[in-house]
LUMDRENLO-500139 format. One record per residue (C-alpha): residue in three letters; z, y, x; residue number from 0. Coordinates in steps of 0.2 Angstrom, whole numbers. Layout:
# residues N
<pt rest="ALA" Z="Z" Y="Y" X="X" nr="NUM"/>
...
This chain:
# residues 98
<pt rest="MET" Z="0" Y="0" X="0" nr="0"/>
<pt rest="ILE" Z="-3" Y="18" X="5" nr="1"/>
<pt rest="GLY" Z="14" Y="26" X="9" nr="2"/>
<pt rest="SER" Z="9" Y="43" X="15" nr="3"/>
<pt rest="PHE" Z="-5" Y="54" X="22" nr="4"/>
<pt rest="ARG" Z="-2" Y="63" X="39" nr="5"/>
<pt rest="ASP" Z="-8" Y="79" X="31" nr="6"/>
<pt rest="GLY" Z="2" Y="77" X="15" nr="7"/>
<pt rest="LYS" Z="-4" Y="76" X="-3" nr="8"/>
<pt rest="THR" Z="-14" Y="92" X="-1" nr="9"/>
<pt rest="GLY" Z="-24" Y="87" X="14" nr="10"/>
<pt rest="SER" Z="-43" Y="82" X="13" nr="11"/>
<pt rest="LEU" Z="-40" Y="63" X="14" nr="12"/>
<pt rest="ALA" Z="-27" Y="63" X="1" nr="13"/>
<pt rest="LYS" Z="-38" Y="74" X="-11" nr="14"/>
<pt rest="PHE" Z="-52" Y="62" X="-8" nr="15"/>
<pt rest="TYR" Z="-41" Y="47" X="-12" nr="16"/>
<pt rest="PHE" Z="-31" Y="54" X="-27" nr="17"/>
<pt rest="ASP" Z="-44" Y="66" X="-35" nr="18"/>
<pt rest="ASN" Z="-61" Y="60" X="-28" nr="19"/>
<pt rest="ILE" Z="-64" Y="77" X="-20" nr="20"/>
<pt rest="ARG" Z="-73" Y="77" X="-3" nr="21"/>
<pt rest="GLY" Z="-68" Y="90" X="9" nr="22"/>
<pt rest="GLY" Z="-80" Y="96" X="23" nr="23"/>
<pt rest="ASP" Z="-72" Y="86" X="36" nr="24"/>
<pt rest="ILE" Z="-76" Y="69" X="27" nr="25"/>
<pt rest="PRO" Z="-95" Y="65" X="30" nr="26"/>
<pt rest="ALA" Z="-105" Y="61" X="15" nr="27"/>
<pt rest="THR" Z="-112" Y="46" X="24" nr="28"/>
<pt rest="ILE" Z="-95" Y="37" X="24" nr="29"/>
<pt rest="ILE" Z="-89" Y="40" X="6" nr="30"/>
<pt rest="ASN" Z="-92" Y="23" X="-1" nr="31"/>
<pt rest="PRO" Z="-85" Y="13" X="14" nr="32"/>
<pt rest="LEU" Z="-70" Y="25" X="15" nr="33"/>
<pt rest="ARG" Z="-66" Y="22" X="-3" nr="34"/>
<pt rest="ARG" Z="-67" Y="3" X="-1" nr="35"/>
<pt rest="LYS" Z="-55" Y="4" X="15" nr="36"/>
<pt rest="LEU" Z="-43" Y="15" X="6" nr="37"/>
<pt rest="SER" Z="-43" Y="3" X="-9" nr="38"/>
<pt rest="LEU" Z="-40" Y="-11" X="3" nr="39"/>
<pt rest="LEU" Z="-25" Y="-2" X="11" nr="40"/>
<pt rest="GLU" Z="-18" Y="2" X="-6" nr="41"/>
<pt rest="ALA" Z="-20" Y="-17" X="-12" nr="42"/>
<pt rest="SER" Z="-13" Y="-24" X="5" nr="43"/>
<pt rest="THR" Z="6" Y="-29" X="5" nr="44"/>
<pt rest="THR" Z="5" Y="-38" X="22" nr="45"/>
<pt rest="GLU" Z="-2" Y="-34" X="39" nr="46"/>
<pt rest="LYS" Z="-10" Y="-51" X="39" nr="47"/>
<pt rest="SER" Z="-21" Y="-46" X="24" nr="48"/>
<pt rest="LEU" Z="-29" Y="-32" X="34" nr="49"/>
<pt rest="PHE" Z="-37" Y="-44" X="47" nr="50"/>
<pt rest="SER" Z="-49" Y="-50" X="33" nr="51"/>
<pt rest="PRO" Z="-63" Y="-46" X="32" nr="52"/>
<pt rest="ARG" Z="-67" Y="-46" X="50" nr="53"/>
<pt rest="SER" Z="-78" Y="-31" X="48" nr="54"/>
<pt rest="ASN" Z="-61" Y="-21" X="46" nr="55"/>
<pt rest="ASN" Z="-59" Y="-23" X="64" nr="56"/>
<pt rest="TYR" Z="-41" Y="-21" X="61" nr="57"/>
<pt rest="GLU" Z="-31" Y="-18" X="77" nr="58"/>
<pt rest="ARG" Z="-14" Y="-13" X="83" nr="59"/>
<pt rest="LEU" Z="-16" Y="1" X="95" nr="60"/>
<pt rest="SER" Z="-8" Y="4" X="112" nr="61"/>
<pt rest="GLY" Z="-6" Y="18" X="125" nr="62"/>
<pt rest="ASN" Z="-3" Y="35" X="117" nr="63"/>
<pt rest="LEU" Z="-5" Y="27" X="100" nr="64"/>
<pt rest="ASP" Z="7" Y="13" X="102" nr="65"/>
<pt rest="GLY" Z="15" Y="8" X="86" nr="66"/>
<pt rest="TRP" Z="-1" Y="14" X="76" nr="67"/>
<pt rest="SER" Z="-15" Y="3" X="69" nr="68"/>
<pt rest="SER" Z="-33" Y="6" X="64" nr="69"/>
<pt rest="ILE" Z="-47" Y="-1" X="53" nr="70"/>
<pt rest="ARG" Z="-65" Y="3" X="55" nr="71"/>
<pt rest="VAL" Z="-73" Y="14" X="41" nr="72"/>
<pt rest="SER" Z="-90" Y="15" X="51" nr="73"/>
<pt rest="ILE" Z="-96" Y="13" X="68" nr="74"/>
<pt rest="GLN" Z="-89" Y="30" X="72" nr="75"/>
<pt rest="TRP" Z="-74" Y="33" X="60" nr="76"/>
<pt rest="ARG" Z="-57" Y="24" X="59" nr="77"/>
<pt rest="LEU" Z="-42" Y="25" X="47" nr="78"/>
<pt rest="ILE" Z="-27" Y="27" X="58" nr="79"/>
<pt rest="PHE" Z="-9" Y="23" X="51" nr="80"/>
<pt rest="ARG" Z="8" Y="16" X="55" nr="81"/>
<pt rest="TRP" Z="10" Y="-1" X="46" nr="82"/>
<pt rest="ARG" Z="28" Y="-3" X="41" nr="83"/>
<pt rest="ASP" Z="36" Y="-14" X="27" nr="84"/>
<pt rest="GLY" Z="20" Y="-17" X="18" nr="85"/>
<pt rest="HIS" Z="14" Y="1" X="18" nr="86"/>
<pt rest="ALA" Z="2" Y="12" X="28" nr="87"/>
<pt rest="TYR" Z="11" Y="28" X="33" nr="88"/>
<pt rest="ASP" Z="5" Y="44" X="41" nr="89"/>
<pt rest="LEU" Z="-13" Y="39" X="36" nr="90"/>
<pt rest="TYR" Z="-27" Y="49" X="43" nr="91"/>
<pt rest="LEU" Z="-46" Y="48" X="46" nr="92"/>
<pt rest="ASP" Z="-51" Y="49" X="65" nr="93"/>
<pt rest="PRO" Z="-69" Y="52" X="72" nr="94"/>
<pt rest="HIS" Z="-65" Y="39" X="86" nr="95"/>
<pt rest="LYS" Z="-72" Y="50" X="100" nr="96"/>
<pt rest="TYR" Z="-61" Y="42" X="113" nr="97"/>
């Protein structure tokens, strides 16, 4: 389940999720896969469920993002979050430029 968004309920990702309003920082090309991945996160109650399908490319991050996880939205975009007690907290959309 989605526990919280990094930019709060008024940020662009939360507005997209709750109100279906796309902000300028969310590319039109990822709207459908982003909607699917957000639905997947909302439906998930265990970390294990995020490993399937493999196209999620779910991974536990390390380094300066130690304690964070990600799933792939597209070849460039990732959803980054902290998975804790069956919830995705501090969720944000990352352009994966690193």
